[in-house]
C-alpha positions, 0 to 999 in steps of 0.5 A: 500500499502507498499514497499518492497525492491523496490517493491510497493505491493498494497492490493485490496479487495472487488469489482473491477467494473465500479464504482471502475475502474476509481479511482483505475486506477488513483491510479495505474497510480500515482504508475506506473508513474516513470521509471521501476515500480515494482508492485504487486497487491494482489487481494486475497480479491477481491470478484468480477472483471468485464470488467472494473476491467480486463480493468484497470489491462491490462492498468496497465500492458501496462503501467508498460511494456512500462516503462521497469517494472514488474507487478505481480498479487497474487490470490489463486482464480482458478475462477479468473485464469479461467476468465483470460483464458476465455478472452484470457488474460492466460499467459499475467499476471504474477500470483501467488497464494501468495505474 
């Protein structure tokens, strides 16, 4: 995790699944507890994400939106973008191919 001009950038890697979702949600809750959080989740090193992981992303998005903040996802994976569309989340997240 690092801060760049008021934006928190969190690089995630490996799998985001049932095992990792709970501790990840707790960490993201802590990072988004303030007013107007500005968070970038760098998912370029994530090799797998299941419905638990998508749930964490949705929860984080909702928390940030409720606090008048901004969430951006960074991924170079067309498979991940396809997955978002397939589950009805296409256009819900602000997705960028690079930082």
